[in-house]
C-alpha positions in Angstrom: 0.0 0.0 0.0 2.7 2.5 1.0 4.7 1.7 -2.1 1.6 2.4 -4.3 1.1 5.8 -2.5 4.7 6.7 -3.0 4.4 5.8 -6.7 1.3 8.0 -7.1 3.0 10.9 -5.3 6.1 10.6 -7.5 4.1 10.4 -10.7 2.1 13.5 -9.7 5.4 15.4 -8.9 6.7 14.5 -12.4 3.5 15.6 -14.0 3.5 18.8 -12.1 7.1 19.6 -13.2 6.1 18.8 -16.8 2.9 20.9 -16.6 4.4 24.3 -17.4 6.4 23.0 -20.3 3.3 21.6 -22.1 1.0 24.5 -21.3 0.5 25.7 -24.8 1.9 22.8 -26.9 -1.4 20.8 -27.1 0.6 17.6 -26.4 -1.6 14.7 -25.5 -0.9 13.5 -22.0 -0.2 9.8 -21.2 -3.3 8.0 -19.9 -3.4 7.0 -16.3 -1.9 3.7 -15.5 -4.1 0.7 -14.6 -2.4 0.3 -11.2 -3.2 3.9 -10.3 -6.9 3.6 -11.5 -7.3 0.3 -9.6 -5.9 1.9 -6.4 -8.3 4.8 -6.5 -11.2 2.5 -7.2 -10.4 -0.1 -4.6 -8.9 1.9 -1.7 -11.1 3.3 1.0 -10.0 6.8 0.2 -12.0 8.4 3.0 -9.9 6.5 5.6 -6.6 7.7 4.3 -5.2 10.8 6.0 -5.1 13.8 3.7 -1.7 14.5 5.1 -0.4 11.8 2.8 -1.2 14.0 -0.2 0.0 17.3 1.2 2.9 17.4 -1.2 0.5 17.3 -4.2 -0.9 20.5 -5.8 -4.2 21.5 -4.2 -6.2 20.5 -7.3 -4.8 17.0 -7.3 -5.1 16.6 -3.5 -8.8 17.1 -4.1 -8.8 14.9 -7.1 -7.1 12.0 -5.2 -9.7 12.3 -2.4 -12.6 12.2 -4.8 -13.3 8.7 -6.3 -15.3 10.2 -9.2 -12.5 12.3 -10.6 -11.5 11.5 -14.1 -7.8 10.9 -13.9 -7.3 11.1 -17.6 -7.5 14.8 -16.8 -4.8 16.4 -14.7 -6.5 19.6 -13.4 -3.4 21.5 -12.2 -1.8 21.0 -15.6 -4.8 22.2 -17.7 -4.2 25.2 -19.9 -6.5 27.0 -22.3 -5.1 26.6 -25.9 -7.9 27.9 -28.1 -11.4 29.4 -28.4 -13.6 28.8 -31.4 -17.1 29.6 -32.5 -19.9 27.9 -34.4 -23.2 29.7 -35.1 -26.0 27.1 -34.8 -29.6 28.2 -35.5 -28.5 31.8 -35.1 -27.0 31.2 -31.7 -23.2 31.6 -31.2 -21.7 28.6 -29.4 -18.1 28.9 -28.2 -15.8 26.1 -27.5 -12.7 26.5 -25.2 -10.1 23.9 -25.8 -7.2 22.8 -23.6 -3.9 21.0 -23.8 -5.4 17.8 -22.4 -8.1 17.4 -25.0 -11.1 18.3 -22.9 -13.1 21.3 -23.8 -16.0 23.4 -22.5 -19.1 24.8 -24.2 -20.6 28.2 -23.7 -23.1 30.4 -25.5 -23.2 34.1 -26.4 -26.6 35.6 -25.5 -29.3 35.6 -28.2 -29.0 38.6 -30.4 -25.4 39.4 -29.4 -22.2 39.3 -31.6 -19.9 36.4 -31.3 -17.0 38.9 -31.3 -18.0 39.8 -27.8 -16.5 36.4 -26.8 -13.7 36.1 -29.3 -12.3 39.4 -28.2 -11.6 37.8 -24.8 -9.6 34.9 -26.3 -6.2 36.7 -26.0 -6.9 37.4 -22.3 -7.4 33.8 -21.3 -4.9 31.8 -23.5 -2.5 29.8 -21.4 -4.5 30.1 -18.2 -5.9 27.2 -16.1 -9.6 27.1 -16.9 -10.4 25.7 -13.4 -9.5 29.1 -11.9 -12.9 30.3 -13.0 -13.4 33.2 -10.6 -9.9 34.5 -11.2 -10.4 34.5 -15.0 -13.8 36.1 -14.5 -12.1 39.0 -12.7 -9.8 39.4 -15.7 -12.5 39.5 -18.3 -15.5 41.0 -16.4 -14.5 44.6 -17.2 -15.3 43.8 -20.9 -18.9 43.0 -20.3 -21.9 45.4 -20.1 -25.6 45.5 -19.8 -27.9 43.9 -22.4 -26.3 41.8 -25.1 -22.8 43.3 -24.4 -22.6 40.9 -21.4 -22.9 38.0 -23.7 -19.2 37.4 -24.3 -18.1 37.4 -20.7 -21.0 35.2 -19.7 -20.3 32.7 -22.6 -16.7 32.3 -21.5 -17.7 31.9 -17.8 -20.1 29.1 -18.5 -17.6 27.3 -20.8 -15.1 27.4 -18.0 -17.5 25.8 -15.6 -18.3 23.1 -18.2 -14.5 22.5 -18.5 -13.9 22.4 -14.8 -16.8 19.9 -14.2 -15.3 17.6 -16.9 -11.8 17.9 -15.4 -13.1 16.7 -12.0 -15.8 14.5 -13.4 -18.6 16.2 -11.4 -21.7 18.2 -12.5 -21.4 22.0 -12.4 -24.1 22.3 -9.7 -21.7 20.3 -7.4 -19.0 22.9 -7.9 -21.4 25.6 -6.9 -22.0 24.1 -3.5 -24.5 21.4 -4.2 -28.2 21.3 -5.3 -31.5 22.2 -3.7 -33.6 20.3 -6.3 -33.5 17.5 -8.8 -36.0 19.1 -11.2 -36.2 22.6 -12.5 -39.7 24.1 -13.0 -40.0 25.8 -16.4 -42.3 28.6 -17.5 -43.6 28.5 -21.0 -43.3 31.6 -23.0 -46.2 31.9 -25.4 -46.4 34.9 -27.7 -49.8 36.4 -27.9 -52.2 36.3 -30.8 -55.0 38.7 -31.6 -57.8 36.2 -31.0 -58.2 35.5 -27.3 -60.1 32.3 -27.8 -57.3 31.0 -30.1 -54.7 32.0 -27.6 -56.6 30.4 -24.7 -56.6 27.1 -26.6 -52.8 27.5 -27.2 -52.1 27.9 -23.5 -54.4 25.0 -22.6 -52.3 22.7 -24.8 -49.2 24.0 -22.9 -50.7 22.6 -19.7 -52.5 19.4 -20.8 -50.2 18.1 -23.5 -46.8 19.6 -22.8 -47.2 19.5 -19.0 -46.2 23.1 -18.1 -47.2 24.4 -14.6 -46.2 28.0 -15.2 -47.1 30.2 -18.2 -46.2 33.6 -19.6 -48.0 35.6 -22.2 -47.4 38.8 -24.2 -49.9 41.4 -23.0 -48.9 44.5 -25.0 -51.0 47.4 -26.1 -50.4 46.1 -29.6 -53.2 43.6 -29.0 -55.8 46.3 -29.0 -54.0 49.1 -30.8 -55.9 48.6 -34.1 -59.3 49.5 -32.6 -60.0 53.2 -32.9 -60.1 55.0 -29.5 -58.0 52.5 -27.6 -54.5 54.2 -27.8 -53.5 57.8 -27.6 -50.6 59.1 -29.8 -50.0 55.7 -31.5 -50.2 56.9 -35.1 -47.2 59.2 -34.6 -45.1 56.0 -33.9 -46.7 53.9 -36.6 -46.1 51.1 -37.2 -45.8 50.8 -33.4 -45.5 47.0 -33.4 -42.3 47.1 -35.4 -39.1 47.5 -33.4 -36.6 48.7 -36.0 -33.5 48.9 -33.8 -31.6 50.7 -36.6 -33.8 53.7 -36.2 -32.4 55.4 -33.1 -35.4 57.7 -32.7 -38.0 55.0 -33.5 -40.5 53.6 -31.1 -38.4 50.5 -30.3 -35.4 52.7 -29.2 -37.4 55.4 -27.4 -37.5 55.1 -23.6 -40.9 54.5 -22.1 -41.4 58.0 -20.5 -40.6 59.7 -23.8 -43.2 58.3 -26.1 -46.3 59.8 -24.5 -48.2 56.8 -25.7 -51.3 56.2 -23.5 -54.0 53.5 -23.2 -57.6 54.6 -22.8 -60.2 53.1 -20.5 -61.7 51.5 -23.5 -58.4 50.0 -24.4 -57.9 48.7 -20.9 -61.4 47.1 -21.0 -60.5 45.3 -24.2 -57.3 44.0 -22.6 -59.3 42.9 -19.5 -61.6 40.9 -21.7 -58.6 39.3 -23.4 -56.9 38.3 -20.2 -60.2 37.0 -18.7 -60.7 34.5 -21.5 -57.1 33.3 -21.1 -57.4 33.1 -17.3 -60.7 31.1 -17.6 -58.9 28.6 -19.8 -55.9 28.4 -17.6 -57.6 28.5 -14.2 -56.2 30.0 -11.1 -54.0 27.2 -10.0 -51.4 27.9 -12.7 -49.2 31.0 -12.3 -49.7 33.2 -15.3 -47.3 36.1 -15.9 -47.1 38.8 -18.5 -44.6 40.7 -20.6 -44.1 43.1 -23.6 -46.6 45.7 -22.6 -45.3 48.6 -24.8 -43.4 51.8 -24.2 -45.5 54.0 -22.0 -44.7 55.9 -18.8 -45.1 55.0 -15.1 -48.6 56.5 -14.8 -50.0 54.3 -17.6 -48.1 51.4 -16.1 -49.9 51.8 -12.8 -53.3 52.1 -14.6 -52.5 49.0 -16.6 -51.4 47.1 -13.6 -54.4 48.0 -11.5 -56.7 46.9 -14.4 -55.1 43.4 -14.3 -55.0 42.9 -10.5 -58.3 40.8 -10.4 -56.7 38.2 -12.6 -53.9 37.5 -10.0 -51.0 37.5 -12.5 -47.7 36.0 -11.2 -45.7 39.1 -12.3 -45.6 42.1 -14.6 -42.3 42.1 -16.5 -40.2 45.1 -17.4 -42.9 47.7 -17.4 -40.3 50.5 -16.9 -36.6 50.3 -17.7 -34.5 48.3 -15.2 -32.2 51.2 -14.2 -35.2 53.4 -13.1 -34.9 52.3 -9.5 -37.5 54.9 -8.2 -39.9 54.1 -11.1 -39.8 50.4 -10.3 -40.2 51.0 -6.6 -43.2 53.3 -7.2 -44.8 50.7 -9.4 -44.2 47.9 -6.9 -45.7 49.9 -4.1 -48.7 50.9 -6.1 -49.7 47.4 -7.3 -50.6 44.2 -5.6 -49.2 42.2 -8.6 -45.5 41.4 -8.2 -43.1 43.5 -10.3 -40.1 41.9 -12.0 -37.1 43.0 -14.1 -33.5 42.1 -14.8 -33.0 40.3 -18.1 -30.7 43.1 -19.3 -28.6 43.7 -16.2 -24.9 42.8 -16.1 -23.2 41.9 -12.8 -24.5 41.9 -9.2 -22.6 44.9 -7.8 -23.3 47.3 -10.6 -26.8 46.1 -11.6 -28.9 44.1 -9.3 -27.7 45.4 -5.9 -29.3 48.9 -6.2 -32.7 47.3 -7.1 -32.5 44.8 -4.3 -31.2 47.3 -1.7 -34.1 49.7 -2.5 -36.6 46.8 -2.6 -37.7 48.2 -5.9 -38.9 44.9 -7.3 -40.7 41.8 -5.9 -38.8 39.3 -8.1 -35.5 39.5 -9.9 -35.1 38.1 -13.4 -31.5 37.8 -14.6 -30.6 36.3 -17.9 -27.5 34.2 -17.1 -26.1 34.9 -20.6 -26.0 38.7 -19.7 -25.6 38.7 -16.0 -22.0 37.3 -16.0 -22.6 33.5 -16.2 -23.4 30.7 -13.8 -21.6 31.7 -10.6 -22.4 35.4 -10.9 -26.1 34.6 -11.4 -26.1 32.4 -8.4 -24.5 35.2 -6.4 -27.2 37.5 -7.6 -29.8 35.0 -6.4 -28.1 34.5 -3.1 -28.0 38.3 -2.5 -31.7 38.6 -3.3 -32.5 35.7 -1.0 -30.8 37.5 1.9 -33.3 40.3 1.2 -36.3 38.0 0.9 -36.6 38.5 -2.8 -37.2 35.5 -5.2 -35.5 34.8 -8.5 -36.8 33.7 -11.9 -34.5 33.1 -14.8 -34.8 34.6 -18.3 -33.6 32.4 -21.2 -34.0 32.6 -25.0 -31.1 30.6 -26.3 -30.0 27.1 -27.3 -29.8 24.0 -25.1 -26.3 25.0 -24.1 -27.3 28.1 -22.2 -30.4 26.3 -21.1 -28.4 23.7 -19.3 -26.2 26.3 -17.8 -29.3 27.8 -16.3 -30.5 24.4 -15.0 -27.3 24.0 -13.0 -27.6 27.5 -11.6 -31.2 27.0 -10.7 -30.4 23.7 -9.0 -27.9 25.4 -6.7 -29.9 28.5 -5.8 -32.5 28.3 -3.1 -34.8 31.2 -3.9 -35.4 30.1 -7.5 -38.9 30.1 -8.9 -39.0 29.1 -12.6 -36.8 29.1 -15.8 -38.0 30.4 -19.1 -38.3 28.0 -22.0 -38.5 30.0 -25.2 -38.3 27.3 -27.9 -41.1 25.0 -26.9 -42.7 24.9 -30.4 -39.3 24.3 -32.2 -39.3 20.5 -32.7 -35.6 20.1 -33.4 -34.4 22.4 -30.5 -33.6 19.6 -28.0 -31.9 17.5 -30.6 -29.0 20.1 -31.0 -27.4 18.4 -28.0 -27.0 14.9 -26.6 -27.4 14.4 -22.8 -24.4 12.7 -21.4 -26.3 11.5 -18.3 -29.1 8.9 -18.0 -32.1 11.3 -18.1 -33.7 13.3 -20.9 -33.4 17.1 -20.8 -37.1 17.9 -20.2 -40.0 15.9 -18.9 -43.5 17.3 -18.7 -42.7 20.9 -18.0 -39.6 20.3 -15.8 -35.9 20.1 -16.7 -33.9 17.3 -15.2 -30.8 18.2 -13.3 -27.9 16.0 -14.5 -27.0 13.9 -11.5 -24.6 11.5 -13.2 -22.8 13.5 -15.9 -19.9 15.9 -15.6 -19.9 19.6 -16.5 -23.1 20.9 -18.1 -24.1 17.3 -18.9 -24.3 17.8 -22.7 -22.4 17.4 -25.9 -23.3 18.9 -29.2 -25.1 16.7 -31.7 -22.8 17.5 -34.6 -25.1 16.0 -37.3 -28.1 18.0 -36.2 -26.1 21.2 -35.5 -24.6 21.2 -39.0 -28.1 21.2 -40.5 -28.5 24.7 -39.0 -24.9 25.9 -39.2 -24.0 29.5 -40.0 -21.4 30.1 -42.6 -19.3 32.9 -41.0 -17.4 30.7 -38.5 -18.1 27.3 -39.9 -17.8 24.3 -37.6 -15.4 25.7 -35.0 -12.9 26.9 -37.5 -9.6 28.2 -36.2 -9.5 31.8 -34.9 -5.8 32.8 -34.9 -6.7 36.5 -35.6 -7.9 36.7 -31.9 -4.8 35.2 -30.3 -2.8 38.4 -29.8 -3.5 40.8 -27.0 -3.1 44.4 -28.2 -3.8 46.5 -25.1 -3.0 47.1 -21.5 -6.3 46.3 -19.7 -5.7 47.4 -16.1 -8.2 50.0 -15.1 -6.3 51.6 -12.2 -2.9 53.3 -11.8 
């Protein structure tokens, strides 16, 4: 026994000494010997004093004491050697490669530019991907609110996927463990003009697809065509079209600056719409609402009060997220919970003022903007300390979906995770689950309990059917290898 321990320690020392020399060479490491594997499998590791491993690097001391660790990976010797992109179904998937052959997957937020992530490649090459928090501090200055947080967040989730694979544990375990085995999903269902048709659509969500939480679009566009329902709408026509290239268009004009108003008649028509939906859904199912339109705080309060009898689960983004006082005024004026947060980047700069002021009843980060998996968990934990719940916004591929699943599993005050692609039949087939359970069952996502990292691999055959041309299938990106600036933001 002692001879075997000495052999393991000697082998680790040799590997550690060799580690720096192979950091960027991409040389494939020798597989673990059968003797070593058998020892780890057969020995009662828990009964061996950790002092016997004190000469090992800390990563490998942990690895030796964890029987599930994949010893074909040598965590302290891992180095990032490349970052590449593939655009699949209009979503930018990044892959971070290492010198040991294992890689991690991440996703740039929907609607963002892949270059938000590629720009960070030169900042992380040669670093150990398992030092996730340190790397996050290096790159976090390059993220911002909205889609501009997409690059930092994509890299962060890929690092967690890599780290989980290196230690052969699920990401939720690295976050401190899980509170739940299944993640409740809320079904996003875009509204249609006919309330009877829409009510039938949400009924199918419940009875066929098994969802226990629903969301609908409830904007003034549903009643805008009827004369006398909206004030000042024709100035912005066509109001339903958000042409984001037009800086002074309706879609780019802040809510208080449009002077669009809804009349009592318009509110009555919306009440009739919601009543038919609520009667179809019933009152057992939480029903929340989004996409109201760009109008000011006064109209938001009128709108919210008109909907209170339907006991909606929340009203989403009625005023811009940075309007702390506006959100607080709205929350205090209405019985229905107020929610915002999908465009906020980082706990300290974004969510903390909202939470400290108790300006919202529920926070709603998008993990692909907020800074990734750990940052979103920290946001949730801070909200929990202040008795505020958290729902998660998500409109991406299965890659970012599974990142959210791990975060939700590890966060106590979590309510529900958005599923934005329910009616896309091929959406789940973009990935293969590496554990024993399917991704989704009857309105709930399964938390991977027996698969490392995020618990997925890309389904190359299905992905290539929807592959964008610009980056190809993870083509080389040498143009992003060189760092060209001094990034420190203090003197």
